[in-house]
C-alpha positions in Angstrom: -1.2 162.9 -191.6 -3.8 162.7 -188.9 -6.6 160.1 -189.0 -9.2 162.9 -188.8 -8.3 164.0 -192.3 -8.6 160.5 -193.7 -11.7 159.4 -195.5 -10.9 155.7 -194.6 -7.8 154.0 -193.0 -7.1 152.3 -196.3 -7.4 155.4 -198.5 -4.4 157.8 -198.8 -3.8 160.7 -201.1 -0.3 161.1 -202.5 -0.3 164.7 -201.4 -0.7 163.7 -197.8 2.4 161.3 -197.7 5.8 162.6 -196.7 8.5 162.5 -199.5 12.0 161.1 -199.2 14.7 162.4 -201.5 17.9 160.7 -202.6 20.6 162.2 -204.8 24.1 161.0 -205.7 25.5 162.4 -208.9 23.5 161.3 -211.9 21.1 159.4 -209.6 18.2 161.4 -208.1 14.6 160.9 -207.1 11.8 162.0 -204.8 9.6 159.1 -203.6 6.5 158.5 -201.5 5.7 155.1 -200.1 1.9 154.9 -200.4 1.0 151.3 -199.4 2.1 151.4 -195.7 0.0 154.6 -195.2 -3.0 152.8 -196.6 -2.4 149.6 -194.6 -1.1 147.5 -197.5 0.6 144.2 -196.6 1.5 142.2 -199.7 1.5 144.8 -202.6 3.7 147.9 -202.5 3.1 151.1 -204.4 5.3 154.1 -204.4 5.1 157.4 -206.2 8.3 158.7 -207.8 9.5 161.9 -209.4 12.9 161.9 -211.3 14.4 165.3 -212.3 15.3 166.0 -215.9 18.5 164.2 -217.0 18.6 162.0 -213.9 18.3 158.2 -213.4 16.3 156.9 -210.4 18.3 153.9 -209.5 21.4 152.0 -210.8 20.6 149.2 -213.3 19.4 146.2 -211.2 17.2 143.1 -210.8 15.5 141.5 -207.9 15.4 137.8 -207.1 12.5 137.7 -204.7 9.9 140.0 -206.1 8.4 141.5 -209.2 8.1 145.2 -209.9 6.1 147.2 -212.4 6.0 150.9 -213.4 3.1 153.0 -214.6 4.2 156.4 -216.1 2.0 159.3 -215.1 3.9 162.3 -216.6 7.1 163.0 -218.5 9.3 161.0 -220.9 12.2 158.7 -220.4 14.1 155.7 -221.5 13.6 152.4 -219.7 16.5 150.0 -219.9 15.3 146.4 -219.7 18.1 144.0 -219.9 20.3 145.6 -222.6 17.4 147.0 -224.6 16.4 150.7 -224.3 12.8 151.6 -224.8 11.3 155.1 -225.0 8.5 155.6 -222.4 5.8 158.2 -221.7 2.5 158.8 -220.0 0.2 155.8 -219.9 3.0 153.2 -220.4 3.1 150.2 -218.0 6.3 148.2 -217.7 6.5 144.8 -216.0 9.8 143.7 -214.4 9.5 140.0 -213.4 12.3 138.8 -211.0 15.6 137.7 -212.5 18.6 139.0 -214.5 16.8 138.9 -217.9 14.7 141.9 -216.7 17.4 144.0 -215.0 16.1 147.5 -215.2 16.7 151.2 -214.8 14.9 154.4 -215.8 16.3 157.7 -217.0 14.4 160.9 -217.5 15.1 162.2 -221.0 12.6 165.0 -221.0 12.8 168.6 -220.0 10.5 168.3 -217.0 10.0 165.8 -214.2 9.3 162.2 -214.9 6.5 160.9 -212.5 5.5 157.3 -212.1 4.0 154.7 -209.8 6.1 151.7 -208.9 4.3 148.6 -207.7 5.9 145.5 -206.4 5.3 142.4 -204.4 6.7 142.5 -200.9 9.3 140.2 -199.4 11.4 140.3 -196.3 14.3 138.7 -198.2 15.8 139.8 -201.4 19.0 139.4 -203.4 19.6 142.3 -205.9 22.0 142.0 -208.7 23.7 145.1 -210.3 25.0 143.9 -213.8 26.8 147.1 -214.7 28.8 147.5 -211.4 29.1 143.7 -210.7 27.6 144.1 -207.2 25.2 141.9 -205.3 23.0 143.2 -202.4 21.7 140.6 -199.9 19.1 141.5 -197.3 17.0 139.4 -194.9 14.5 140.8 -192.4 13.7 143.8 -194.5 11.2 146.2 -193.2 9.2 146.6 -196.4 7.9 150.1 -195.4 11.5 151.3 -195.1 13.0 149.5 -198.1 16.3 147.6 -198.4 18.5 150.7 -198.1 16.9 152.2 -194.9 15.8 149.0 -193.2 17.4 147.5 -190.1 17.6 144.2 -191.8 18.9 141.1 -189.9 21.4 140.6 -192.7 22.4 143.3 -195.1 25.4 143.2 -197.4 26.5 144.9 -200.6 29.5 143.1 -202.1 31.2 142.7 -205.4 30.2 139.8 -207.5 32.9 137.2 -207.5 33.4 133.5 -208.2 31.6 131.2 -205.8 33.4 129.4 -203.1 33.2 125.7 -202.6 30.3 124.7 -200.3 32.8 123.4 -197.7 35.3 126.2 -198.0 36.6 127.2 -194.5 34.9 124.3 -192.8 36.7 121.7 -190.8 35.7 118.6 -192.8 38.0 116.3 -190.9 40.0 115.6 -194.1 43.6 116.4 -194.5 44.5 119.0 -197.0 
């Protein structure tokens, strides 16, 4: 989008933002990151469209930031923790950080499910995936690109497993 079309550098129309699409089996969405185009720094807002019968993202929770959804169009089921809640236009869902609010959203309607996703921004996040027992760790995240597309300083996706001892692998000077 060229600046000559803009009414103001901090105003952007969803129609003028390039979409990114991601599909893998039952997971599928089209998304538009609105906040970087409008110069946002601390609060992210993205527009999402999920096709009928698809789920946007695997069930997950964040440790470093809070998310919220506002449903614009369509119907679906929001899974919050282990509860499932029917959602539709006008519904607002808050997802504070932490495992109690692990979340996912599935389109159960015949047409597209469209919503806005807002979140605080952090350059560090640890994301838990309760269903698949994975943990994603990222530091140095470029918020405008997101955790998956960012050239983060540290980026790992590993299976959740028992913790190691703090000194595991260190030469402590003690004999075994």
